[in-house]
A tleap script that builds the chain and sets N, CA, C and O, in Angstrom:
source leaprc.protein.ff14SB
mol = sequence {
  NMET GLU THR GLU PHE PHE THR ALA SER VAL
  VAL ASN LEU GLY ILE ASN LEU ILE TYR THR
  ILE LEU ALA LEU MET ILE GLY ILE ILE GLY
  LEU LYS VAL ILE ASP GLU LYS LEU LEU LYS
  ASN VAL ASN ILE GLU GLU GLU LEU LYS LYS
  GLY ASN VAL ALA VAL SER ILE PHE ALA SER
  THR ILE LEU ILE PHE VAL ALA LEU ILE VAL
  SER PHE GLY LEU LYS CGLY
}
set mol.1.N position { -24.342 -23.329 16.069 }
set mol.1.CA position { -22.898 -22.152 16.930 }
set mol.1.C position { -22.110 -22.285 15.648 }
set mol.1.O position { -21.741 -21.324 14.973 }
set mol.2.N position { -21.933 -23.273 15.430 }
set mol.2.CA position { -20.147 -23.354 14.276 }
set mol.2.C position { -20.792 -22.826 12.997 }
set mol.2.O position { -20.072 -21.984 12.459 }
set mol.3.N position { -21.730 -23.025 12.462 }
set mol.3.CA position { -21.706 -21.988 11.268 }
set mol.3.C position { -22.196 -20.602 11.278 }
set mol.3.O position { -22.220 -19.968 10.223 }
set mol.4.N position { -22.699 -19.934 12.702 }
set mol.4.CA position { -22.052 -18.769 12.824 }
set mol.4.C position { -21.027 -18.477 13.255 }
set mol.4.O position { -20.818 -17.282 13.465 }
set mol.5.N position { -20.263 -19.208 13.473 }
set mol.5.CA position { -18.876 -18.598 13.679 }
set mol.5.C position { -17.627 -18.491 12.185 }
set mol.5.O position { -16.789 -17.677 11.796 }
set mol.6.N position { -18.204 -19.971 11.693 }
set mol.6.CA position { -17.655 -19.982 10.108 }
set mol.6.C position { -18.378 -18.709 9.038 }
set mol.6.O position { -17.728 -18.089 8.197 }
set mol.7.N position { -19.718 -18.536 9.291 }
set mol.7.CA position { -20.148 -17.114 8.766 }
set mol.7.C position { -19.648 -15.941 9.344 }
set mol.7.O position { -20.012 -15.062 8.564 }
set mol.8.N position { -19.183 -15.548 10.027 }
set mol.8.CA position { -18.476 -14.421 10.313 }
set mol.8.C position { -16.957 -14.598 10.572 }
set mol.8.O position { -16.321 -13.610 10.940 }
set mol.9.N position { -16.274 -15.900 10.391 }
set mol.9.CA position { -14.922 -15.626 10.055 }
set mol.9.C position { -14.605 -15.339 8.373 }
set mol.9.O position { -13.646 -14.681 7.970 }
set mol.10.N position { -15.511 -15.911 7.610 }
set mol.10.CA position { -15.849 -15.616 6.201 }
set mol.10.C position { -15.718 -14.063 6.047 }
set mol.10.O position { -14.870 -13.445 5.403 }
set mol.11.N position { -16.617 -13.644 6.692 }
set mol.11.CA position { -17.418 -12.227 6.913 }
set mol.11.C position { -15.901 -11.186 6.866 }
set mol.11.O position { -15.500 -10.481 5.940 }
set mol.12.N position { -15.246 -11.437 8.335 }
set mol.12.CA position { -14.157 -10.743 8.317 }
set mol.12.C position { -12.878 -10.976 7.131 }
set mol.12.O position { -12.477 -10.168 6.293 }
set mol.13.N position { -12.519 -12.065 7.337 }
set mol.13.CA position { -11.939 -12.279 5.812 }
set mol.13.C position { -12.515 -11.630 4.679 }
set mol.13.O position { -11.713 -11.675 3.745 }
set mol.14.N position { -13.209 -11.247 4.480 }
set mol.14.CA position { -13.508 -10.471 3.084 }
set mol.14.C position { -13.510 -9.519 3.334 }
set mol.14.O position { -13.188 -8.871 2.338 }
set mol.15.N position { -13.808 -8.516 4.664 }
set mol.15.CA position { -14.022 -7.407 4.976 }
set mol.15.C position { -12.196 -6.723 4.913 }
set mol.15.O position { -11.778 -5.916 4.083 }
set mol.16.N position { -11.396 -7.363 6.063 }
set mol.16.CA position { -9.772 -7.703 5.924 }
set mol.16.C position { -9.145 -7.508 4.433 }
set mol.16.O position { -8.414 -6.568 4.122 }
set mol.17.N position { -9.572 -8.598 3.530 }
set mol.17.CA position { -8.916 -8.721 2.105 }
set mol.17.C position { -9.389 -7.194 1.004 }
set mol.17.O position { -8.735 -6.748 0.061 }
set mol.18.N position { -10.715 -6.682 1.553 }
set mol.18.CA position { -10.827 -5.535 0.973 }
set mol.18.C position { -9.966 -4.642 1.194 }
set mol.18.O position { -9.165 -4.189 0.377 }
set mol.19.N position { -10.131 -4.257 2.663 }
set mol.19.CA position { -9.247 -3.229 2.892 }
set mol.19.C position { -7.713 -3.554 2.486 }
set mol.19.O position { -7.053 -2.601 2.072 }
set mol.20.N position { -7.129 -4.751 2.566 }
set mol.20.CA position { -5.908 -4.952 2.079 }
set mol.20.C position { -6.053 -4.190 0.827 }
set mol.20.O position { -5.658 -3.026 0.775 }
set mol.21.N position { -6.742 -4.934 -0.465 }
set mol.21.CA position { -6.402 -4.395 -1.854 }
set mol.21.C position { -6.903 -2.990 -1.338 }
set mol.21.O position { -5.936 -2.275 -1.601 }
set mol.22.N position { -7.722 -2.301 -0.839 }
set mol.22.CA position { -7.744 -0.381 -0.831 }
set mol.22.C position { -6.635 0.017 -0.524 }
set mol.22.O position { -6.187 0.937 -1.210 }
set mol.23.N position { -5.790 -0.520 0.606 }
set mol.23.CA position { -4.593 0.107 0.890 }
set mol.23.C position { -3.377 -0.310 -0.030 }
set mol.23.O position { -2.521 0.538 -0.283 }
set mol.24.N position { -3.287 -1.417 -0.469 }
set mol.24.CA position { -2.418 -0.959 -1.463 }
set mol.24.C position { -2.621 -0.590 -2.964 }
set mol.24.O position { -1.776 -0.723 -3.849 }
set mol.25.N position { -3.715 -0.171 -3.082 }
set mol.25.CA position { -4.210 0.460 -4.284 }
set mol.25.C position { -3.455 2.308 -3.869 }
set mol.25.O position { -2.697 3.138 -4.370 }
set mol.26.N position { -4.148 2.147 -2.878 }
set mol.26.CA position { -3.564 3.579 -2.493 }
set mol.26.C position { -2.559 3.937 -2.189 }
set mol.26.O position { -2.369 5.148 -2.076 }
set mol.27.N position { -1.684 3.146 -1.977 }
set mol.27.CA position { -0.111 3.009 -1.815 }
set mol.27.C position { 0.769 3.264 -2.842 }
set mol.27.O position { 1.786 3.955 -2.906 }
set mol.28.N position { -0.107 2.231 -4.025 }
set mol.28.CA position { 0.711 2.513 -5.141 }
set mol.28.C position { 0.322 3.748 -5.860 }
set mol.28.O position { 1.076 4.108 -6.763 }
set mol.29.N position { -0.816 4.510 -5.588 }
set mol.29.CA position { -0.930 5.789 -6.518 }
set mol.29.C position { -0.255 6.669 -5.823 }
set mol.29.O position { 0.431 7.437 -6.497 }
set mol.30.N position { -0.230 6.820 -4.505 }
set mol.30.CA position { 0.529 7.303 -3.647 }
set mol.30.C position { 2.012 7.714 -4.324 }
set mol.30.O position { 2.367 8.871 -4.549 }
set mol.31.N position { 2.847 6.427 -4.614 }
set mol.31.CA position { 4.089 6.258 -5.177 }
set mol.31.C position { 3.947 6.812 -6.749 }
set mol.31.O position { 4.985 7.149 -7.318 }
set mol.32.N position { 2.860 6.894 -7.349 }
set mol.32.CA position { 3.032 7.126 -8.447 }
set mol.32.C position { 3.011 8.653 -8.394 }
set mol.32.O position { 4.005 9.297 -8.730 }
set mol.33.N position { 1.639 9.366 -7.884 }
set mol.33.CA position { 1.561 10.873 -7.458 }
set mol.33.C position { 2.882 11.566 -7.222 }
set mol.33.O position { 3.228 12.563 -7.854 }
set mol.34.N position { 3.659 10.941 -6.203 }
set mol.34.CA position { 4.977 11.582 -5.399 }
set mol.34.C position { 5.902 11.122 -6.437 }
set mol.34.O position { 6.844 11.904 -6.567 }
set mol.35.N position { 5.952 9.839 -7.427 }
set mol.35.CA position { 6.909 10.171 -7.991 }
set mol.35.C position { 6.912 11.139 -9.486 }
set mol.35.O position { 7.955 11.393 -10.089 }
set mol.36.N position { 5.436 11.643 -9.966 }
set mol.36.CA position { 5.321 12.330 -10.947 }
set mol.36.C position { 5.637 13.569 -10.622 }
set mol.36.O position { 6.402 14.292 -11.260 }
set mol.37.N position { 4.930 13.909 -9.403 }
set mol.37.CA position { 4.722 15.678 -9.157 }
set mol.37.C position { 6.043 16.068 -7.862 }
set mol.37.O position { 6.639 17.129 -8.048 }
set mol.38.N position { 6.380 15.374 -6.840 }
set mol.38.CA position { 7.679 15.926 -6.837 }
set mol.38.C position { 8.866 15.614 -6.966 }
set mol.38.O position { 9.678 16.523 -6.794 }
set mol.39.N position { 9.397 14.213 -7.316 }
set mol.39.CA position { 10.268 13.917 -8.011 }
set mol.39.C position { 10.540 13.750 -9.749 }
set mol.39.O position { 10.651 12.678 -10.345 }
set mol.40.N position { 10.599 14.932 -10.262 }
set mol.40.CA position { 10.409 15.092 -11.695 }
set mol.40.C position { 11.640 14.871 -12.522 }
set mol.40.O position { 11.593 14.618 -13.726 }
set mol.41.N position { 12.788 14.981 -11.795 }
set mol.41.CA position { 13.994 14.285 -12.368 }
set mol.41.C position { 14.222 13.161 -12.136 }
set mol.41.O position { 15.182 12.610 -12.676 }
set mol.42.N position { 13.573 12.638 -11.445 }
set mol.42.CA position { 14.224 11.180 -10.975 }
set mol.42.C position { 12.941 10.059 -11.227 }
set mol.42.O position { 11.914 10.060 -10.548 }
set mol.43.N position { 13.206 9.169 -12.273 }
set mol.43.CA position { 12.286 7.934 -12.903 }
set mol.43.C position { 12.573 6.646 -11.655 }
set mol.43.O position { 13.476 5.815 -11.745 }
set mol.44.N position { 11.710 6.720 -10.669 }
set mol.44.CA position { 11.984 5.567 -10.033 }
set mol.44.C position { 12.062 4.070 -10.519 }
set mol.44.O position { 12.748 3.219 -9.954 }
set mol.45.N position { 11.419 3.887 -11.434 }
set mol.45.CA position { 11.518 2.398 -12.143 }
set mol.45.C position { 12.739 2.604 -12.761 }
set mol.45.O position { 13.339 1.562 -13.022 }
set mol.46.N position { 13.196 3.467 -13.023 }
set mol.46.CA position { 14.288 3.363 -14.088 }
set mol.46.C position { 15.458 3.147 -13.155 }
set mol.46.O position { 16.331 2.301 -13.350 }
set mol.47.N position { 15.411 3.964 -12.143 }
set mol.47.CA position { 16.689 3.837 -11.359 }
set mol.47.C position { 16.327 2.118 -10.404 }
set mol.47.O position { 17.167 1.275 -10.087 }
set mol.48.N position { 15.271 2.092 -10.233 }
set mol.48.CA position { 14.853 0.403 -9.794 }
set mol.48.C position { 15.477 -0.439 -10.803 }
set mol.48.O position { 16.255 -1.270 -10.333 }
set mol.49.N position { 15.316 -0.441 -12.273 }
set mol.49.CA position { 15.873 -1.532 -13.138 }
set mol.49.C position { 17.708 -1.227 -12.825 }
set mol.49.O position { 18.437 -2.219 -12.816 }
set mol.50.N position { 18.282 0.063 -12.603 }
set mol.50.CA position { 19.845 0.074 -12.177 }
set mol.50.C position { 20.235 -0.510 -11.291 }
set mol.50.O position { 21.419 -0.848 -11.276 }
set mol.51.N position { 19.486 -0.790 -10.377 }
set mol.51.CA position { 19.602 -1.556 -9.538 }
set mol.51.C position { 20.496 -0.213 -8.010 }
set mol.51.O position { 21.403 -0.291 -7.181 }
set mol.52.N position { 19.703 0.595 -8.366 }
set mol.52.CA position { 19.844 1.533 -7.255 }
set mol.52.C position { 19.385 1.564 -5.917 }
set mol.52.O position { 18.390 2.153 -5.497 }
set mol.53.N position { 20.147 0.919 -5.324 }
set mol.53.CA position { 19.274 0.666 -3.634 }
set mol.53.C position { 18.786 2.066 -2.885 }
set mol.53.O position { 17.785 2.038 -2.169 }
set mol.54.N position { 19.440 3.130 -3.055 }
set mol.54.CA position { 18.890 3.879 -2.296 }
set mol.54.C position { 17.517 4.667 -2.838 }
set mol.54.O position { 16.972 5.507 -2.121 }
set mol.55.N position { 17.201 4.455 -3.661 }
set mol.55.CA position { 15.585 4.446 -4.452 }
set mol.55.C position { 14.663 3.692 -4.364 }
set mol.55.O position { 13.464 3.969 -4.396 }
set mol.56.N position { 15.314 2.376 -4.210 }
set mol.56.CA position { 14.286 1.183 -3.159 }
set mol.56.C position { 13.934 1.634 -2.059 }
set mol.56.O position { 12.739 1.827 -1.837 }
set mol.57.N position { 14.598 1.820 -1.415 }
set mol.57.CA position { 14.551 2.126 -0.006 }
set mol.57.C position { 13.519 3.355 0.357 }
set mol.57.O position { 12.565 3.368 1.136 }
set mol.58.N position { 14.227 4.708 -0.760 }
set mol.58.CA position { 12.851 5.745 -0.454 }
set mol.58.C position { 11.241 4.991 -0.754 }
set mol.58.O position { 10.218 4.974 -0.070 }
set mol.59.N position { 11.540 4.469 -1.954 }
set mol.59.CA position { 10.481 3.538 -2.364 }
set mol.59.C position { 9.394 3.164 -1.461 }
set mol.59.O position { 8.261 3.636 -1.366 }
set mol.60.N position { 10.020 2.133 -0.761 }
set mol.60.CA position { 9.250 1.331 -0.009 }
set mol.60.C position { 9.370 1.652 1.299 }
set mol.60.O position { 9.097 0.777 2.121 }
set mol.61.N position { 9.814 3.008 1.771 }
set mol.61.CA position { 9.660 3.893 2.996 }
set mol.61.C position { 8.370 4.907 2.863 }
set mol.61.O position { 7.871 5.486 3.828 }
set mol.62.N position { 7.912 5.022 1.497 }
set mol.62.CA position { 6.756 5.965 1.121 }
set mol.62.C position { 5.674 4.831 1.067 }
set mol.62.O position { 4.520 5.177 1.319 }
set mol.63.N position { 5.900 3.608 0.788 }
set mol.63.CA position { 4.680 3.160 0.745 }
set mol.63.C position { 4.499 2.415 2.434 }
set mol.63.O position { 3.365 1.983 2.638 }
set mol.64.N position { 5.259 2.289 3.321 }
set mol.64.CA position { 5.149 2.314 4.627 }
set mol.64.C position { 4.341 3.167 5.085 }
set mol.64.O position { 3.285 2.940 5.675 }
set mol.65.N position { 4.896 4.350 4.784 }
set mol.65.CA position { 4.408 5.566 5.383 }
set mol.65.C position { 3.086 5.343 5.018 }
set mol.65.O position { 2.194 5.209 5.855 }
set mol.66.N position { 2.882 5.290 3.654 }
set mol.66.CA position { 1.148 5.684 3.151 }
set mol.66.C position { 0.244 4.473 3.816 }
set mol.66.O position { -0.948 4.664 4.055 }
set mol.67.N position { 0.885 3.223 4.095 }
set mol.67.CA position { 0.184 2.188 4.825 }
set mol.67.C position { -0.157 2.615 5.965 }
set mol.67.O position { -1.339 2.606 6.306 }
set mol.68.N position { 0.650 2.987 6.617 }
set mol.68.CA position { 0.255 3.707 7.896 }
set mol.68.C position { -0.801 4.534 8.034 }
set mol.68.O position { -1.674 4.378 8.887 }
set mol.69.N position { -0.757 5.779 6.903 }
set mol.69.CA position { -1.608 6.482 6.909 }
set mol.69.C position { -3.380 5.747 6.838 }
set mol.69.O position { -4.336 5.978 7.579 }
set mol.70.N position { -3.305 5.127 6.032 }
set mol.70.CA position { -4.396 3.989 5.630 }
set mol.70.C position { -5.150 3.233 6.314 }
set mol.70.O position { -6.354 2.980 6.356 }
set mol.71.N position { -3.777 2.762 7.100 }
set mol.71.CA position { -4.398 1.684 8.491 }
set mol.71.C position { -5.125 2.843 9.651 }
set mol.71.O position { -6.300 2.628 9.949 }
set mol.72.N position { -4.613 3.719 10.112 }
set mol.72.CA position { -5.226 4.191 10.691 }
set mol.72.C position { -6.583 4.879 10.539 }
set mol.72.O position { -7.492 4.859 11.369 }
set mol.73.N position { -6.576 5.559 9.216 }
set mol.73.CA position { -7.748 6.011 8.122 }
set mol.73.C position { -9.118 5.332 8.511 }
set mol.73.O position { -10.142 5.869 8.934 }
set mol.74.N position { -8.745 3.446 8.143 }
set mol.74.CA position { -9.776 2.749 8.180 }
set mol.74.C position { -9.869 2.064 9.561 }
set mol.74.O position { -10.617 1.090 9.645 }
set mol.75.N position { -9.362 2.367 10.374 }
set mol.75.CA position { -9.798 1.749 11.899 }
set mol.75.C position { -10.580 3.236 12.778 }
set mol.75.O position { -10.996 3.345 13.932 }
set mol.76.N position { -10.539 3.990 11.899 }
set mol.76.CA position { -11.251 5.180 12.258 }
set mol.76.C position { -11.295 5.910 13.537 }
set mol.76.O position { -11.978 6.929 13.643 }
savepdb mol mol.pdb
quit
């Protein structure tokens, strides 16, 4: 009984880890696409190095929305 519970926990942990890595990669790709296609005049990385708080809030908001979309997509 305990080995079945342990095996199921390890499998669920592995699946959740894969979903997390997938969501992170999709979020980063989404942010890069938005940076290159929609914000041609604004370089997010340079603005972050300058300490622009508005750009950091904007970038984090994009990542949150992409994470929400991915999470709803993975739930089915």
